[in-house]
RODO-2510 file (C-alpha; in nm, 4 decimals, decimal comma):
residues 236
     n   res          X          Y          Z
     1     m     7,5368    10,0246     8,3946
     2     d     7,6958     9,8806     8,6849
     3     p     7,6519    10,1156     8,9663
     4     y     7,9377     9,9290     9,1649
     5     k     8,2010     9,9443     8,8645
     6     s     8,4519    10,1617     9,0299
     7     l     8,4285     9,9768     9,3380
     8     r     8,4873     9,6607     9,1537
     9     e     8,7672     9,7604     8,9931
    10     e     8,9394     9,8962     9,2850
    11     a     8,8983     9,5485     9,4415
    12     y     9,0204     9,3843     9,1614
    13     e     9,3112     9,6052     9,1041
    14     a     9,4197     9,5321     9,4652
    15     n     9,3506     9,1662     9,4298
    16     m     9,5894     9,1328     9,1430
    17     e     9,8783     9,2862     9,3398
    18     i     9,8723     8,9611     9,5675
    19     p    10,0177     8,7485     9,2679
    20     r    10,2330     9,0525     9,1502
    21     r    10,4086     9,0920     9,4954
    22     s    10,4307     8,7163     9,5667
    23     l    10,2150     8,7413     9,8739
    24     a    10,0074     8,4287     9,8091
    25     l    10,0001     8,0923     9,5929
    26     y     9,6927     7,9994     9,4101
    27     t     9,3756     8,1301     9,5490
    28     w     9,5324     8,1964     9,9311
    29     g     9,4515     8,5578     9,9928
    30     n     9,1669     8,8245     9,9159
    31     v     9,1436     9,2181     9,9270
    32     s     8,8329     9,4160     9,9789
    33     a     8,7547     9,7707     9,8933
    34     f     8,5013     9,9523    10,0965
    35     d     8,2600    10,2324     9,9988
    36     p     8,1861    10,4325    10,3436
    37     k     7,9145    10,6302    10,1935
    38     r     7,6936    10,3381    10,0653
    39     a     7,8360    10,0929    10,3863
    40     l     7,9315     9,8478    10,0980
    41     f     8,2507     9,6725     9,9929
    42     a     8,3681     9,4828     9,7000
    43     i     8,5557     9,1458     9,7675
    44     k     8,7047     8,8976     9,5897
    45     p     8,5215     8,5801     9,5037
    46     s     8,5894     8,2499     9,7249
    47     g     8,8338     7,9985     9,5374
    48     v     8,8852     8,1571     9,1937
    49     p     9,2426     8,1837     9,0952
    50     y     9,3814     8,5245     9,0163
    51     e     9,4446     8,4262     8,6658
    52     k     9,0985     8,3910     8,6169
    53     l     8,9526     8,6886     8,7831
    54     r     8,7745     8,9708     8,6341
    55     p     8,6777     9,2979     8,7744
    56     a     8,2844     9,1849     8,7183
    57     d     8,3668     8,8971     8,9572
    58     m     8,4111     9,1123     9,2700
    59     v     8,1177     9,0591     9,4987
    60     i     7,9673     9,3413     9,6453
    61     v     7,8474     9,2881    10,0195
    62     d     7,7041     9,5133    10,2712
    63     l     7,7957     9,5260    10,6630
    64     e     7,5373     9,3083    10,7357
    65     g     7,7033     9,0178    10,5485
    66     y     7,4293     9,0060    10,2736
    67     t     7,5336     8,9582     9,8805
    68     v     7,4207     9,2925     9,7283
    69     d     7,5350     9,2307     9,3991
    70     g     7,7347     8,9175     9,2296
    71     s     7,6698     8,5862     9,0898
    72     l     7,9575     8,4388     9,2857
    73     n     8,0350     8,3429     9,6495
    74     p     8,2405     8,5927     9,8420
    75     s     8,5783     8,5199     9,9914
    76     s     8,5137     8,2704    10,2878
    77     d     8,7067     8,5484    10,4937
    78     t     8,4249     8,7989    10,4452
    79     k     8,2578     8,8192    10,8085
    80     t     8,6449     8,8977    10,9396
    81     h     8,6510     9,1833    10,6854
    82     i     8,3036     9,2815    10,8168
    83     v     8,4192     9,2916    11,1657
    84     l     8,7244     9,5388    11,0966
    85     y     8,5001     9,7829    10,8846
    86     r     8,2524     9,7864    11,1547
    87     t     8,5045     9,8658    11,4397
    88     f     8,8491     9,9932    11,3163
    89     m     8,7235    10,3523    11,1922
    90     d     8,8394    10,5164    10,8527
    91     i     8,9790    10,2381    10,6828
    92     g     8,9170    10,1770    10,3085
    93     g     9,0618     9,8236    10,2364
    94     i     9,1386     9,4979    10,4059
    95     t     9,4054     9,2500    10,2567
    96     h     9,4371     8,9000    10,3886
    97     t     9,7259     8,6826    10,2667
    98     h     9,9193     8,3741    10,3447
    99     s    10,2604     8,5213    10,2673
   100     t    10,5543     8,3005    10,3703
   101     y    10,7506     8,4954    10,6483
   102     a    10,4293     8,6620    10,7919
   103     v    10,2566     8,3148    10,8406
   104     a    10,6030     8,1796    10,9900
   105     w    10,5737     8,4335    11,2797
   106     a    10,2084     8,4001    11,3038
   107     q    10,2729     8,0163    11,3307
   108     a    10,5181     8,0738    11,5679
   109     q    10,2724     8,2877    11,7858
   110     l    10,5048     8,5802    11,8204
   111     p    10,4810     8,9377    11,7756
   112     v    10,7468     9,1183    11,5403
   113     p    10,9805     9,3256    11,7467
   114     v    11,0934     9,6697    11,5967
   115     l    11,4854     9,5675    11,4748
   116     g    11,5342     9,8400    11,2411
   117     t    11,4830    10,1654    11,0780
   118     t    11,2332     9,9695    10,7948
   119     h    10,9998     9,8668    11,0501
   120     a    10,9790    10,1982    11,2106
   121     d    10,9442    10,3826    10,9009
   122     h    10,5844    10,2506    10,9115
   123     c    10,5370    10,2177    11,2808
   124     t    10,6714    10,2572    11,6386
   125     h    10,5452     9,9176    11,8085
   126     p    10,6072     9,5702    11,7443
   127     i    10,3436     9,3893    11,4765
   128     p    10,0899     9,2136    11,7300
   129     c     9,9965     8,8698    11,7184
   130     t     9,6809     8,7371    11,8524
   131     d     9,6333     8,4268    12,0614
   132     y     9,4756     8,1360    11,9146
   133     i     9,1044     8,1334    11,8450
   134     d     8,9522     7,9403    12,1130
   135     r     8,7424     7,6220    12,0546
   136     e     8,4051     7,8048    12,1327
   137     a     8,4596     8,1034    11,9284
   138     l     8,5589     7,8734    11,6338
   139     k     8,2357     7,6715    11,6997
   140     r     8,0347     7,9892    11,7083
   141     d     8,1518     8,1591    11,3781
   142     y     8,5172     8,1088    11,2819
   143     e     8,5274     8,3929    11,0492
   144     q     8,3513     8,6388    11,2529
   145     e     8,5303     8,5467    11,5733
   146     t     8,8501     8,5651    11,3944
   147     g     8,7423     8,9392    11,3457
   148     n     8,6380     8,9760    11,7041
   149     l     8,9870     8,8241    11,8083
   150     i     9,1800     9,0953    11,6138
   151     v     8,9771     9,3450    11,7681
   152     e     9,0177     9,2287    12,1209
   153     t     9,3727     9,1908    12,0814
   154     f     9,4120     9,5696    11,9597
   155     s     9,1929     9,6550    12,2478
   156     a     9,3791     9,4655    12,5317
   157     q     9,6984     9,5848    12,4216
   158     h     9,6055     9,9540    12,3913
   159     l     9,7021     9,9654    12,0118
   160     d     9,5751    10,2178    11,7689
   161     p     9,4663    10,0199    11,4266
   162     q     9,5595    10,3678    11,2374
   163     e     9,9098    10,3541    11,3359
   164     i     9,9810     9,9690    11,3492
   165     p     9,7734     9,8715    11,0174
   166     m     9,8514     9,5093    11,0493
   167     v     9,8256     9,2062    11,2618
   168     l     9,9035     8,8377    11,2762
   169     v     9,6586     8,6032    11,3614
   170     a     9,8179     8,2806    11,5653
   171     g     9,8460     7,9915    11,3480
   172     h     9,6705     8,1557    11,0616
   173     g     9,8431     8,4394    10,8792
   174     p     9,8178     8,8124    10,8390
   175     f     9,5493     9,1026    10,7998
   176     t     9,6412     9,4633    10,7136
   177     w     9,4074     9,7685    10,6290
   178     g     9,4656    10,1061    10,5371
   179     s     9,2623    10,4110    10,3772
   180     s     9,2261    10,2397    10,0381
   181     a     9,2516     9,8763     9,8969
   182     e     9,5507     9,9517     9,7291
   183     k     9,7178    10,0680    10,0403
   184     s     9,5894     9,7414    10,2403
   185     v     9,7936     9,5656    10,0196
   186     y    10,0941     9,7927    10,0341
   187     h    10,0764     9,7174    10,4086
   188     a    10,0857     9,3564    10,3451
   189     a    10,3728     9,3721    10,1279
   190     v    10,5757     9,5940    10,3936
   191     l    10,4775     9,3366    10,6603
   192     e    10,6048     9,0534    10,4648
   193     e    10,9120     9,2251    10,4195
   194     i    10,9497     9,3600    10,7823
   195     c    10,8901     8,9552    10,8738
   196     k    11,1513     8,8349    10,6694
   197     m    11,4289     9,0883    10,7753
   198     a    11,3367     9,0091    11,1383
   199     f    11,3660     8,6455    11,0958
   200     i    11,6960     8,6781    10,9058
   201     t    11,8160     8,8938    11,1907
   202     g    11,7284     8,6669    11,4444
   203     l    11,9250     8,4175    11,2673
   204     l    12,2321     8,5981    11,2664
   205     n    12,2075     8,7283    11,6216
   206     p    11,9653     8,5437    11,8469
   207     r    12,0543     8,7862    12,1369
   208     v    11,9619     9,0764    11,9143
   209     e    11,7988     9,3726    12,1088
   210     g    11,5275     9,5874    11,9691
   211     l    11,6176     9,9485    11,7853
   212     p    11,6571    10,2053    12,0245
   213     a    11,3569    10,4003    12,1256
   214     y    11,4974    10,7113    11,9809
   215     i    11,5804    10,5829    11,6550
   216     i    11,2562    10,4329    11,6124
   217     q    11,0755    10,7754    11,6939
   218     k    11,3066    10,9765    11,4389
   219     h    11,2322    10,7403    11,1549
   220     y    10,8669    10,7461    11,2292
   221     d    10,8376    11,1097    11,2882
   222     r    11,0503    11,1986    10,9548
   223     k    10,7524    11,0277    10,7386
   224     h    10,4350    11,0584    10,9324
   225     g    10,5220    11,3528    11,2097
   226     a    10,4124    11,6760    11,2356
   227     h    10,7317    11,8022    11,0707
   228     a    10,7805    11,5280    10,8155
   229     y    11,0005    11,5741    10,5555
   230     y    11,0311    11,2391    10,3761
   231     g    10,9378    11,2436    10,0182
   232     q    10,7861    11,5389     9,7675
   233     r    10,5718    11,8091     9,8773
   234     s    10,2147    11,7983     9,8023
   235     d    10,2253    12,0777     9,5784
   236     r    10,4774    11,9681     9,3276
***
């Protein structure tokens, strides 16, 4: 019996959401699912097309980067996932994609401003974009240093990764996270839509200003605040 069956299935189902949500072509993305009690995660194998994936293909990796179980090579982004799991507390899943609009903002090296209530429903701040990874960091360990770059960006800007579960890596693309692998993919889909909306808005009105702060806070609080009233009561 596979002791990692449920973790593998969680990672598999989350990875299959990437093509379902049109968040990546071919093999251009990966999701991992974390088990905090065992300090292990399941992640997509490197370079395997989504249509060929099976739950058993998910690779089990520990936080030191060792493959604990699995016959395939884990995603080439595995070390980035490790840095985020080791640094950002209480996350249960991480997603990396190359979705079109999010990548466009990353390639433009621009944070995504809060222009409307769709963005404000999910966070009150612009989506941050890192600097380019520097030459020496890339030489040391590209994937690990990509994770470090994300962490440093949040630290330097005093951002809360629980409140802003997404980032753009300059010239590269988006990483998102959440309480589960499924939630991390949800955030990837939300980020792509926010990026698309912001891009179109800028085309229509290049001089657009950000959404007023009082509207931003209202929309965030009605979903996430102490007196949130969006959605259904948990006892129904």
